[in-house]
C-alpha positions in Angstrom: 1.2 19.6 24.2 -1.7 18.8 21.9 -1.7 15.5 20.0 -3.9 15.4 16.9 -5.3 12.0 16.0 -5.8 11.9 12.3 -7.1 8.3 11.8 -10.5 8.9 13.5 -13.5 9.0 11.1 -14.5 12.4 9.9 -18.1 13.0 11.1 -18.8 15.4 8.2 -18.5 12.5 5.7 -21.8 10.8 5.4 -23.7 8.7 2.8 -25.5 11.8 1.8 -22.3 13.7 1.0 -20.4 10.8 -0.4 -19.1 10.7 -3.9 -18.9 6.9 -3.8 -15.1 7.2 -4.0 -14.7 3.7 -2.7 -16.8 2.4 -5.6 -13.9 3.3 -7.9 -11.6 0.8 -6.1 -11.1 -2.8 -7.1 -13.1 -4.9 -4.6 -11.8 -8.4 -4.1 -14.3 -11.1 -3.1 -12.5 -12.9 -0.2 -15.5 -14.4 1.6 -19.0 -15.5 0.8 -21.4 -12.7 1.8 -24.0 -13.4 -0.8 -22.8 -11.2 -3.6 -24.9 -12.1 -6.7 -22.7 -14.1 -9.1 -23.6 -11.8 -12.0 -21.8 -9.0 -10.2 -18.5 -11.0 -10.0 -15.8 -11.2 -12.6 -12.2 -12.5 -12.6 -9.3 -10.1 -12.6 -6.0 -10.6 -14.5 -4.8 -12.8 -11.6 -7.9 -15.1 -11.7 -9.2 -13.6 -8.5 -12.8 -12.8 -8.0 -13.6 -9.1 -7.9 -16.7 -6.9 -8.2 -17.5 -6.0 -11.8 -17.4 -2.4 -12.9 -19.3 -0.6 -15.6 -17.8 1.7 -18.3 -17.9 4.7 -15.9 -15.5 2.9 -13.6 -17.9 2.5 -10.7 -18.7 -0.8 -9.1 -21.6 -2.5 -10.8 -23.6 -2.5 -7.5 -23.5 1.3 -7.2 -26.8 2.9 -8.1 -25.9 5.6 -10.6 -28.6 8.0 -9.4 -28.0 7.8 -5.6 -24.5 6.3 -5.5 -25.8 4.0 -2.8 -25.0 0.2 -2.9 -27.8 -1.8 -4.4 -26.7 -5.0 -2.6 -25.8 -3.4 0.7 -26.9 -6.4 2.8 -24.9 -8.7 0.6 -21.9 -6.4 -0.1 -18.4 -7.9 -0.1 -16.4 -8.2 3.1 -13.9 -5.5 2.0 -16.8 -3.0 1.6 -18.0 -3.9 5.1 -14.6 -3.1 6.5 -14.1 0.2 4.6 -15.3 2.8 7.1 -16.8 6.0 5.8 -14.8 9.0 7.0 -11.7 6.9 7.9 -8.2 7.8 6.8 -8.4 5.5 3.8 -11.8 7.0 2.8 -10.3 10.5 3.1 -7.4 9.6 0.9 -9.7 8.1 -1.8 -12.0 11.2 -1.7 -8.9 13.4 -2.2 -7.7 11.3 -5.1 -11.1 11.5 -6.9 -11.4 15.2 -6.3 -7.9 15.7 -7.7 -8.7 13.6 -10.8 -11.9 15.7 -11.4 -9.8 18.9 -11.7 
């Protein structure tokens, strides 16, 4: 009997093949990691979140490379979101579906 584990990171997903899918998600600021204050806005519940530009991507995402411009000071949630994880795969599928 073979058991397939589906929650392990996909080694084929890397920064160089990423579409910055996680940068479309709302990112709550839940701890002080040094995110520049000009990148933070309040949501409808008065919670602090990362601002987004008109294209829907996080304000910290470089539009040419899709890499984080504040990587060393990124929010806690971004630090915990593992590339290639189950959650990452789901978001990539959602973005791919929306593009079609």
